[in-house]
Every structure is written in structure tokens, then in C-alpha cells.
BAPA-510161 format. One line per field, with one value per residue (C-alpha): residue number from 1; chain; z, x, y. Coordinates in nm, 2 decimals. Layout:
residues N
resi	[NUM|...]
chain	[A|...]
c3	[Z|...]
c1	[X|...]
c2	[Y|...]
***
This chain:
residues 436
resi	[1|2|3|4|5|6|7|8|9|10|11|12|13|14|15|16|17|18|19|20|21|22|23|24|25|26|27|28|29|30|31|32|33|34|35|36|37|38|39|40|41|42|43|44|45|46|47|48|49|50|51|52|53|54|55|56|57|58|59|60|61|62|63|64|65|66|67|68|69|70|71|72|73|74|75|76|77|78|79|80|81|82|83|84|85|86|87|88|89|90|91|92|93|94|95|96|97|98|99|100|101|102|103|104|105|106|107|108|109|110|111|112|113|114|115|116|117|118|119|120|121|122|123|124|125|126|127|128|129|130|131|132|133|134|135|136|137|138|139|140|141|142|143|144|145|146|147|148|149|150|151|152|153|154|155|156|157|158|159|160|161|162|163|164|165|166|167|168|169|170|171|172|173|174|175|176|177|178|179|180|181|182|183|184|185|186|187|188|189|190|191|192|193|194|195|196|197|198|199|200|201|202|203|204|205|206|207|208|209|210|211|212|213|214|215|216|217|218|219|220|221|222|223|224|225|226|227|228|229|230|231|232|233|234|235|236|237|238|239|240|241|242|243|244|245|246|247|248|249|250|251|252|253|254|255|256|257|258|259|260|261|262|263|264|265|266|267|268|269|270|271|272|273|274|275|276|277|278|279|280|281|282|283|284|285|286|287|288|289|290|291|292|293|294|295|296|297|298|299|300|301|302|303|304|305|306|307|308|309|310|311|312|313|314|315|316|317|318|319|320|321|322|323|324|325|326|327|328|329|330|331|332|333|334|335|336|337|338|339|340|341|342|343|344|345|346|347|348|349|350|351|352|353|354|355|356|357|358|359|360|361|362|363|364|365|366|367|368|369|370|371|372|373|374|375|376|377|378|379|380|381|382|383|384|385|386|387|388|389|390|391|392|393|394|395|396|397|398|399|400|401|402|403|404|405|406|407|408|409|410|411|412|413|414|415|416|417|418|419|420|421|422|423|424|425|426|427|428|429|430|431|432|433|434|435|436]
chain	[A|A|A|A|A|A|A|A|A|A|A|A|A|A|A|A|A|A|A|A|A|A|A|A|A|A|A|A|A|A|A|A|A|A|A|A|A|A|A|A|A|A|A|A|A|A|A|A|A|A|A|A|A|A|A|A|A|A|A|A|A|A|A|A|A|A|A|A|A|A|A|A|A|A|A|A|A|A|A|A|A|A|A|A|A|A|A|A|A|A|A|A|A|A|A|A|A|A|A|A|A|A|A|A|A|A|A|A|A|A|A|A|A|A|A|A|A|A|A|A|A|A|A|A|A|A|A|A|A|A|A|A|A|A|A|A|A|A|A|A|A|A|A|A|A|A|A|A|A|A|A|A|A|A|A|A|A|A|A|A|A|A|A|A|A|A|A|A|A|A|A|A|A|A|A|A|A|A|A|A|A|A|A|A|A|A|A|A|A|A|A|A|A|A|A|A|A|A|A|A|A|A|A|A|A|A|A|A|A|A|A|A|A|A|A|A|A|A|A|A|A|A|A|A|A|A|A|A|A|A|A|A|A|A|A|A|A|A|A|A|A|A|A|A|A|A|A|A|A|A|A|A|A|A|A|A|A|A|A|A|A|A|A|A|A|A|A|A|A|A|A|A|A|A|A|A|A|A|A|A|A|A|A|A|A|A|A|A|A|A|A|A|A|A|A|A|A|A|A|A|A|A|A|A|A|A|A|A|A|A|A|A|A|A|A|A|A|A|A|A|A|A|A|A|A|A|A|A|A|A|A|A|A|A|A|A|A|A|A|A|A|A|A|A|A|A|A|A|A|A|A|A|A|A|A|A|A|A|A|A|A|A|A|A|A|A|A|A|A|A|A|A|A|A|A|A|A|A|A|A|A|A|A|A|A|A|A|A|A|A|A|A|A|A|A|A|A|A|A|A|A|A|A|A|A|A|A|A|A|A|A|A|A|A|A|A|A|A|A|A|A|A|A|A|A|A|A|A|A|A|A|A|A|A|A|A]
c3	[1.47|1.81|2.07|2.27|2.65|2.94|3.24|3.54|3.91|4.06|4.22|4.30|4.18|4.11|3.86|3.69|3.68|3.52|3.26|3.17|3.15|2.92|2.70|2.66|2.57|2.31|2.16|2.13|1.97|1.72|1.63|1.57|1.36|1.14|1.07|0.98|1.29|1.37|1.59|1.82|1.83|1.93|2.21|2.34|2.35|2.53|2.80|2.82|2.84|3.14|3.31|3.23|3.10|3.12|2.84|2.53|2.31|2.37|2.24|1.94|1.86|1.90|1.66|1.40|1.43|1.39|1.07|0.93|1.03|0.86|1.19|1.13|1.41|1.67|1.56|1.59|1.94|2.05|1.90|2.10|2.42|2.34|2.30|2.65|2.79|2.64|2.74|3.10|3.11|2.95|2.62|2.41|2.09|2.09|2.15|1.85|1.63|1.72|1.65|1.30|1.26|1.35|1.09|0.83|0.87|0.97|0.82|0.94|1.31|1.35|1.73|1.68|1.56|1.90|2.08|1.87|1.94|2.31|2.29|2.09|2.35|2.61|2.40|2.36|1.99|1.99|1.61|1.50|1.78|1.64|1.29|1.44|1.61|1.29|1.09|1.34|1.29|0.91|0.93|1.16|0.93|0.66|0.89|0.99|1.36|1.51|1.87|1.83|1.64|1.92|2.18|1.99|1.95|2.32|2.39|2.17|2.37|2.70|2.58|2.55|2.17|2.14|1.83|1.55|1.30|1.52|1.63|1.27|1.19|1.48|1.39|1.03|1.16|1.39|1.09|0.86|1.11|1.15|1.50|1.43|1.79|1.91|1.65|1.78|2.14|2.06|1.90|2.20|2.44|2.24|2.23|2.60|2.68|2.46|2.65|2.98|2.88|3.17|3.12|3.06|3.37|3.53|3.44|3.67|3.91|3.68|3.39|3.61|3.72|3.36|3.28|3.57|3.48|3.12|3.22|3.46|3.20|2.94|3.19|3.27|2.90|2.82|3.09|2.97|2.59|2.41|2.71|2.73|3.10|3.30|3.39|3.75|3.65|3.43|3.71|3.94|3.69|3.64|4.02|4.03|3.75|3.93|4.25|4.06|3.90|4.23|4.36|4.05|4.07|4.42|4.51|4.70|4.39|4.19|4.45|4.46|4.08|4.07|4.33|4.12|3.81|4.01|4.13|3.77|3.67|3.62|3.81|3.47|3.36|3.69|3.64|3.29|3.40|3.67|3.42|3.17|3.43|3.51|3.14|3.08|3.36|3.23|2.87|2.98|3.16|2.86|2.63|2.84|2.83|2.46|2.40|2.62|2.43|2.10|2.20|2.30|1.97|1.77|1.91|1.83|1.49|1.42|1.52|1.30|1.02|1.04|1.02|0.73|0.55|0.59|0.46|0.17|0.08|0.08|-0.13|-0.37|-0.41|-0.47|-0.71|-0.91|-0.93|-1.04|-1.30|-1.45|-1.47|-1.61|-1.88|-1.98|-2.01|-2.21|-2.45|-2.50|-2.56|-2.81|-3.01|-3.02|-3.13|-3.41|-3.55|-3.54|-3.71|-3.99|-4.05|-4.05|-4.29|-4.53|-4.53|-4.58|-4.88|-5.04|-4.98|-5.13|-5.44|-5.48|-5.44|-5.69|-5.96|-5.89|-5.92|-6.26|-6.39|-6.26|-6.42|-6.76|-6.75|-6.66|-6.95|-7.19|-7.06|-7.10|-7.47|-7.52|-7.33|-7.55|-7.87|-7.73|-7.63|-7.99|-8.11|-7.84|-7.95|-8.30|-8.17|-7.95|-8.25|-8.45|-8.16|-8.14|-8.51|-8.48|-8.17|-8.35|-8.65|-8.40|-8.23|-8.57|-8.66|-8.32|-8.36|-8.70|-8.55|-8.26|-8.49|-8.71|-8.40|-8.29|-8.62|-8.62|-8.27|-8.36|-8.67|-8.44|-8.19|-8.47|-8.61|-8.26|-8.22|-8.56|-8.46|-8.13|-8.30|-8.54|-8.25|-8.07|-8.38|-8.43|-8.08|-8.11|-8.42|-8.26|-7.96|-8.17|-8.37|-8.06|-7.91|-8.24]
c1	[-0.46|-0.45|-0.71|-0.80|-0.79|-0.80|-0.58|-0.54|-0.46|-0.78|-1.04|-1.41|-1.66|-1.37|-1.23|-1.57|-1.63|-1.29|-1.35|-1.69|-1.52|-1.25|-1.52|-1.70|-1.37|-1.29|-1.64|-1.61|-1.26|-1.41|-1.68|-1.42|-1.21|-1.51|-1.55|-1.18|-1.09|-0.79|-0.61|-0.91|-0.95|-0.58|-0.63|-0.93|-0.75|-0.45|-0.70|-0.79|-0.42|-0.38|-0.66|-0.50|-0.14|-0.11|-0.36|-0.17|-0.49|-0.51|-0.16|-0.25|-0.55|-0.34|-0.08|-0.35|-0.50|-0.15|-0.10|-0.43|-0.32|0.02|0.21|0.44|0.70|0.43|0.26|0.57|0.63|0.28|0.32|0.65|0.47|0.20|0.46|0.59|0.24|0.14|0.46|0.42|0.07|0.20|0.01|0.30|0.12|-0.04|0.31|0.44|0.16|0.26|0.63|0.52|0.33|0.65|0.85|0.58|0.60|0.97|1.17|1.49|1.40|1.62|1.59|1.23|1.38|1.54|1.22|1.03|1.28|1.26|0.87|0.88|1.12|0.85|0.60|0.83|0.88|1.26|1.29|1.11|1.29|1.63|1.53|1.45|1.79|1.98|1.77|1.89|2.25|2.22|2.08|2.37|2.62|2.49|2.57|2.91|2.80|3.02|2.94|2.57|2.64|2.86|2.60|2.33|2.55|2.62|2.25|2.18|2.45|2.29|1.95|2.11|2.11|2.36|2.23|2.48|2.30|2.28|2.64|2.76|2.57|2.72|3.07|3.01|2.90|3.21|3.43|3.25|3.32|3.69|3.66|3.81|3.93|3.57|3.47|3.74|3.64|3.28|3.39|3.60|3.32|3.06|3.30|3.37|3.00|2.94|3.20|3.04|2.70|2.56|2.48|2.12|1.92|1.68|1.32|1.12|0.86|0.58|0.74|0.79|0.43|0.31|0.53|0.39|0.03|0.10|0.26|-0.02|-0.29|-0.10|-0.07|-0.44|-0.54|-0.30|-0.46|-0.81|-0.75|-0.80|-0.89|-1.21|-1.29|-1.61|-1.73|-1.63|-1.27|-1.28|-1.41|-1.14|-0.88|-1.02|-1.02|-0.66|-0.57|-0.75|-0.56|-0.23|-0.33|-0.40|-0.06|0.11|-0.07|0.06|-0.16|0.12|0.33|0.04|0.00|0.37|0.38|0.08|0.25|0.56|0.35|0.18|0.51|0.64|0.35|0.52|0.42|0.39|0.11|-0.07|-0.05|-0.17|-0.47|-0.55|-0.52|-0.73|-1.00|-0.99|-1.00|-1.29|-1.49|-1.41|-1.49|-1.82|-1.92|-1.82|-2.01|-2.32|-2.30|-2.24|-2.54|-2.76|-2.63|-2.69|-3.05|-3.11|-2.96|-3.15|-3.48|-3.38|-3.27|-3.60|-3.80|-3.57|-3.61|-3.99|-3.98|-3.74|-3.96|-4.27|-4.08|-3.95|-4.31|-4.43|-4.13|-4.20|-4.57|-4.46|-4.20|-4.46|-4.69|-4.41|-4.30|-4.65|-4.67|-4.32|-4.41|-4.72|-4.51|-4.25|-4.52|-4.66|-4.31|-4.23|-4.55|-4.47|-4.12|-4.24|-4.49|-4.23|-3.97|-4.22|-4.29|-3.92|-3.84|-4.11|-3.99|-3.63|-3.73|-3.90|-3.60|-3.37|-3.59|-3.58|-3.21|-3.16|-3.37|-3.17|-2.85|-2.96|-3.03|-2.70|-2.51|-2.68|-2.59|-2.24|-2.21|-2.34|-2.09|-1.81|-1.90|-1.89|-1.56|-1.41|-1.50|-1.35|-1.04|-0.98|-1.00|-0.76|-0.52|-0.51|-0.45|-0.17|-0.01|-0.03|0.13|0.40|0.49|0.48|0.71|0.95|0.97|1.03|1.30|1.48|1.47|1.60|1.89|1.98|1.96|2.18|2.44|2.45|2.49|2.78|2.95|2.90|3.04|3.35|3.41|3.37|3.62|3.87|3.83|3.90|4.21|4.35|4.27|4.45|4.76|4.77|4.74|5.02|5.24|5.16|5.25|5.57|5.67|5.58|5.79|6.08|6.07|6.06|6.37|6.55]
c2	[-1.05|-0.90|-1.01|-0.71|-0.76|-0.52|-0.54|-0.33|-0.33|-0.18|-0.40|-0.39|-0.13|0.12|-0.11|-0.17|0.21|0.26|0.00|0.15|0.49|0.35|0.18|0.51|0.69|0.41|0.44|0.82|0.78|0.53|0.78|1.05|0.81|0.73|1.10|1.12|1.33|1.12|1.38|1.42|1.04|1.00|1.26|1.06|0.73|0.89|0.98|0.61|0.51|0.74|0.55|0.21|0.23|-0.15|-0.22|-0.32|-0.30|0.07|0.13|-0.09|0.13|0.45|0.31|0.23|0.58|0.74|0.54|0.67|1.02|0.99|1.00|0.70|0.77|0.82|0.50|0.29|0.44|0.34|-0.01|-0.06|0.05|-0.20|-0.48|-0.41|-0.39|-0.73|-0.89|-0.77|-0.92|-1.25|-1.20|-1.30|-1.37|-1.02|-0.88|-1.07|-0.94|-0.58|-0.67|-0.77|-0.44|-0.24|-0.44|-0.37|0.00|0.03|-0.26|-0.10|-0.14|-0.45|-0.47|-0.60|-0.93|-0.97|-0.89|-1.14|-1.41|-1.36|-1.37|-1.69|-1.84|-1.76|-1.95|-2.25|-2.20|-2.23|-2.29|-1.97|-1.78|-1.90|-1.78|-1.43|-1.42|-1.51|-1.26|-0.99|-1.11|-1.09|-0.73|-0.63|-0.79|-0.55|-0.26|-0.42|-0.40|-0.67|-0.58|-0.65|-0.97|-1.10|-1.00|-1.19|-1.50|-1.49|-1.47|-1.78|-1.97|-1.87|-2.00|-2.34|-2.40|-2.69|-2.88|-2.94|-2.72|-2.42|-2.46|-2.48|-2.16|-1.98|-2.09|-1.97|-1.63|-1.60|-1.68|-1.43|-1.14|-1.24|-1.40|-1.75|-1.76|-1.75|-2.01|-2.25|-2.18|-2.27|-2.59|-2.69|-2.60|-2.81|-3.10|-3.08|-3.06|-3.36|-3.56|-3.47|-3.59|-3.81|-4.17|-4.26|-4.20|-4.45|-4.40|-4.18|-4.31|-4.20|-4.40|-4.70|-4.68|-4.67|-4.98|-5.17|-5.10|-5.20|-5.53|-5.61|-5.55|-5.76|-6.04|-6.04|-6.02|-6.31|-6.52|-6.46|-6.47|-6.80|-7.02|-7.21|-7.21|-7.18|-6.83|-6.88|-6.95|-6.64|-6.43|-6.56|-6.48|-6.13|-6.07|-6.19|-5.95|-5.66|-5.74|-5.74|-5.42|-5.25|-5.37|-5.22|-4.89|-4.80|-4.51|-4.34|-4.32|-4.18|-3.90|-3.82|-3.81|-3.57|-3.35|-3.34|-3.24|-2.97|-2.83|-2.84|-2.62|-2.28|-1.97|-1.80|-2.04|-1.99|-1.61|-1.65|-1.85|-1.59|-1.31|-1.50|-1.54|-1.17|-1.08|-1.31|-1.15|-0.80|-0.90|-1.06|-0.73|-0.53|-0.77|-0.74|-0.36|-0.36|-0.59|-0.36|-0.05|-0.23|-0.31|0.05|0.18|-0.08|0.05|0.41|0.30|0.13|0.44|0.65|0.41|0.42|0.80|0.78|0.53|0.75|1.05|0.84|0.73|1.09|1.19|0.91|1.02|1.38|1.26|1.06|1.36|1.59|1.33|1.32|1.70|1.71|1.45|1.66|1.97|1.79|1.66|2.01|2.15|1.87|1.94|2.31|2.23|1.99|2.25|2.52|2.29|2.21|2.58|2.67|2.38|2.49|2.85|2.73|2.52|2.81|3.04|2.77|2.75|3.13|3.13|2.86|3.05|3.37|3.17|3.03|3.38|3.51|3.22|3.28|3.66|3.57|3.33|3.60|3.85|3.59|3.54|3.92|3.94|3.67|3.87|4.19|3.98|3.88|4.24|4.34|4.07|4.21|4.56|4.43|4.26|4.59|4.77|4.52|4.56|4.94|4.93|4.70|4.95|5.23|5.03|4.97|5.34|5.44|5.19|5.34|5.69|5.60|5.44|5.75|5.97|5.75|5.78|6.16|6.18|5.98|6.21|6.52|6.38|6.31|6.66|6.80|6.59|6.72|7.08|7.03|6.89|7.18|7.42|7.26|7.27|7.64|7.72|7.53|7.72|8.05|7.97|7.85|8.17|8.38|8.22|8.26]
***
């Protein structure tokens, strides 16, 4: 979740006016987004970014609107600008949240792992930062991008990761990309750094101070515990213990230790506190304006609601009247329909009776005709049988006639052959006699 803050370099009334103007633009953009007009809402928020380009929350809103408007590349570009803005204003957790958004919508943007790692280093979370760096290395191994892998390993070494587990993982990566020489060099370097480790240092002044206070308190408690002495002796012992405690505390050492602690307080934390104070002041102003606007809007909404309720009551009364009249009309119509249905049913029953009687008469006539037809059919069968016998006799006579005709035709052909033979013989004799 991204906590929205505003940042800027203007001061005084000009800054307040600018923040009010940005708040108005953001409100207008939200109204447009609720109506689904995402392009217009994006254009409005871009005006707000022109007024305050250092506000990461504006880039976050722009990215979300671009996602709703199906403009993925533009959204990722806005998210990346928001990461830089949050990082420049020391809002590292907000920047990390935007990094996760980029990875959600574009998992192939591997450079985000490096950015997240550096942001986690700023927050002091070195373990999660190291996981991000090694995720980046794994992604680059999939692309066989040895140059980026070597640069990332060098960055890890520069950050001072020297524990055995991290060194083993780095050596494994060097070997996997074929750089055994660098793996050996890292082993030698780690071994040499381990040999140069300084001897245990003396405790600091603050630690000595704590030890002295602890010993003095123990001594005073030991002297008081378990001894049955008069109250005066006990008071004397307590006073001695307090005196020894004062000697042990050494106010000058306490002051010097506090000064060292204050000097150790980083400039970054001081800037963060200052920016936090500014953001709180701005957010309080914005909150007051929002509350006042909400009160005004609530009054308007109440008036509008009263009007709506009055109109609704009138509409309900009209609706009840119309429902009554509608019910009466429906009752009349239903009565008309029921009477009409009864009449139609009665008429239909009478028609059905008439049709059934007609059907009975027609069926009886048909049966009579069928009996007559059966008698005529038997007579026809006798006629057909007589015709069959007559046709068979005719067929027999025809067969006899055709056989007789065949015999006569054969005799005629035989006679013709004999005549032709005789004619040939006669011709031969005549020719023979002529030549002789």
C-alpha cells in the first residue's frame, strides 16, 4: 500500500495555493475516472504533475488510471517516475510498493529487482536486498547476459556482503557462467580479509559507563540485602551507594557519549524527519479542507435527500392509486374473460356433439357400402376366374395354330429347296448340251 504524500520546494502562501490547486485537480480527475473517462482524468493529473513533479503519489495515480484505460506501457513509465520521485524524497517503502506494481504488470522488467535491492539497502533490510540481487542474477542467467551478472556480483561485493553463505552463492554463480578465475579470486580475497581481521577492540566509553553503573548498583544492593541493621545504618549505606553511583556515572562521559550518538545520527534521517514534518503539516491542511468540503457537501446532500424523499412519497402515493385502479380493471377483464370462456366452452361442446352424431351416421353408411362392395367383389372374382379359363383356352388354340404354321412353313421351304435344285440341274444340262 502506498501512503500518499506531497512534496515540493515552494514555501509560504504560494505553496499552500499550489497544494489547494493540485487537490482540486486530483478531485476533478477522480470524478472523471468514476465516470469512466480515463483519458481526460489522465490529462488532468498530468497538469498536477507539472505543478509538482516531485510528488510520487501523482505518478502512482497516473499509472493506475493508465492500467484502467488499457495503456500498459504508459502506466509502467509513470510507475518508474514515481519510484524515482519517492526515492529522491526518502520514501523508500512507497518506492518499493511501486516496484512491485511494475513487476506485477511487466514481469520481464528485470532491472526492477536491482532497484528494489538498493531501496531495501537504504532501509537496512540487507537480507531481502540480497534476495532481490540474486533474483536479478537468475533472470539474467536465463538470458545468458554475463555482463549484467558480473556487474551485479561486483555491486554485491561493494556493499560489503562477506558472510560465508553469500560468498558461496557468488562463487557458484561465477562457476556457472564459466568464470572460475573470478571464483578463485573471490576465495583468496575473502581468505585474506579474514586473516586481516583486527583483534577484539576495547569496549567503548558508553559500554564502560554501563558496566560501571551496573557494578555500583550490584554493590549497593549486596550491601543492603539480607542485613539486619538499624535504619540509620541502612540510610548511610544507601548514601554511600549513591555516592559511588555518582562517581561511576561521570557526567562528562555521558555528555560525550550523547554527542557521539547525535553525530552518528545520519543526515538522511534528519532530512526524513524534516520532510515528515512538512508532509504532516500539508496533510493536516488538506485534511481540514477535505473535512470542510465534506461538511458542505453533506449539507447539500441532506437537502437533496429531503427533496428526493418527498418526491418518492408522492410517487408512492400515485403508485398505490394506480395499483388500485389497475387491480379493478384486471378484475373486470377477468370476469369478462371467464363469461366469454364459459360461452365458448358450451358452444364447443354442442358442436362436438353434432360432429359425433354426424360421424356415427357416416360410419354406418360406410359399413353398409362395404358390405355391398364385398358382395360385388365375390361376383367379380367369379367373372375373373371365367375370363382366366377362357384366356387359357385361347392360348392353347393359338399355340396349336402357331405350331401348325411352323410345320407348313418348313414344308414350303423344303419344296423351294427341291425346286431350286431341279432348276440348277436343268440349267446344267442345258449348258452342257449347248457346249456339245
